[in-house]
C-alpha positions as CSV (number, residue, x, y, z in Angstrom):
1,M,0.0,0.0,0.0
2,R,1.4,3.4,-1.0
3,H,1.2,6.3,1.5
4,S,0.6,9.9,0.3
5,S,3.3,12.4,1.1
6,S,2.4,15.7,2.9
7,L,2.8,17.6,-0.4
8,E,0.5,15.2,-2.2
9,R,-2.2,15.7,0.4
10,I,-1.8,19.5,0.0
11,L,-2.2,19.2,-3.8
12,D,-5.2,17.0,-3.3
13,R,-6.7,19.6,-1.0
14,G,-6.1,22.3,-3.6
15,A,-7.8,20.3,-6.3
16,A,-10.8,19.6,-4.0
17,T,-11.1,23.4,-3.2
18,I,-10.7,24.5,-6.9
19,S,-13.6,22.3,-7.9
20,K,-15.9,24.2,-5.4
21,L,-15.1,27.8,-6.2
22,I,-17.8,29.8,-7.9
23,V,-17.8,32.7,-10.3
24,K,-19.0,35.2,-7.7
25,Q,-15.8,34.7,-5.6
26,F,-13.6,35.6,-8.6
27,R,-15.8,38.6,-9.5
28,R,-15.4,39.9,-5.9
29,A,-11.7,39.3,-5.9
30,L,-11.2,41.3,-9.1
31,Q,-12.9,44.3,-7.5
32,L,-10.5,44.3,-4.5
33,E,-7.4,46.5,-4.2
34,K,-5.4,43.4,-3.1
35,L,-6.5,40.6,-5.3
36,V,-7.4,37.6,-3.1
37,I,-10.1,34.9,-3.4
38,H,-12.0,34.2,-0.2
39,V,-12.3,30.5,0.2
40,K,-15.1,29.5,2.6
41,A,-14.5,26.7,5.2
42,S,-17.3,24.7,3.5
43,Q,-15.3,24.7,0.2
44,D,-12.0,23.5,1.8
45,K,-11.2,19.8,2.3
46,I,-10.1,20.4,5.8
47,R,-12.7,23.0,6.5
48,M,-10.3,25.9,6.9
49,E,-11.4,29.3,5.7
50,H,-8.6,31.2,4.0
51,Y,-7.6,33.7,1.3
52,V,-5.7,32.9,-1.9
53,P,-3.8,35.6,-3.7
54,V,-4.4,36.1,-7.4
55,H,-1.3,36.5,-9.5
56,P,-1.4,39.7,-11.5
57,Q,-0.6,37.9,-14.8
58,V,-3.9,35.9,-14.6
59,V,-6.2,38.9,-14.0
60,G,-7.0,39.4,-17.7
61,A,-7.8,35.7,-18.2
62,L,-10.0,35.7,-15.1
63,K,-11.9,38.7,-16.3
64,L,-12.7,36.8,-19.5
65,L,-13.7,33.7,-17.6
66,V,-16.3,35.6,-15.3
67,D,-17.7,37.6,-18.2
68,R,-21.4,36.7,-18.9
69,R,-21.4,33.9,-16.4
70,V,-23.9,33.4,-13.5
71,D,-22.5,34.2,-10.0
72,D,-23.4,30.8,-8.5
73,E,-21.9,28.8,-11.4
74,L,-18.8,26.7,-10.7
75,M,-15.8,28.7,-11.9
76,F,-13.8,25.6,-13.1
77,V,-14.4,22.1,-14.0
78,Y,-11.2,20.8,-12.5
79,N,-9.9,19.1,-15.7
80,S,-10.5,22.2,-17.7
81,F,-8.6,24.2,-15.0
82,A,-5.7,21.8,-15.2
83,M,-5.6,22.2,-19.0
84,W,-5.8,26.0,-18.7
85,V,-2.9,26.1,-16.2
86,K,-0.8,23.9,-18.5
87,R,-1.6,26.1,-21.6
88,E,-1.1,29.5,-19.8
89,R,2.3,28.5,-18.3
90,V,1.9,31.0,-15.4
91,P,5.5,32.0,-14.4
92,L,6.8,31.6,-10.9
93,S,8.3,34.8,-9.4
94,R,11.3,33.3,-7.7
95,T,12.5,30.9,-10.3
96,A,12.8,30.6,-14.1
97,S,10.0,28.1,-14.2
98,H,6.2,28.1,-14.4
99,F,3.4,26.7,-12.2
100,V,2.6,23.0,-12.7
101,L,-0.3,21.0,-11.3
102,G,0.4,17.5,-10.4
103,R,1.5,15.0,-7.8
104,P,5.1,14.9,-6.6
105,S,5.3,11.2,-7.4
106,E,4.6,12.1,-11.1
107,I,7.4,14.8,-11.0
108,C,10.1,12.8,-9.1
């Protein structure tokens, strides 16, 4: 039996949360001075309310994604989110790389 690493559990938690975010949360975040998405405890796998910063380079794409959508609609179908992240190649600020979704066991 294979045991999950701490990092794998964190990534699984992120995927579970992403699948529950709604359009209204992104619309609100885009109106704030400091761009953050408020994640409710009910949307988090471990029931922890928190805020997620929005990278400035994805603001334009998020504006297009919320345009003409209903507030209570799910923002992402997780698989489409994973494909979007792969296609957009969101750069990381402290390394010459880009953000990648996945499990550490797939990377190592």
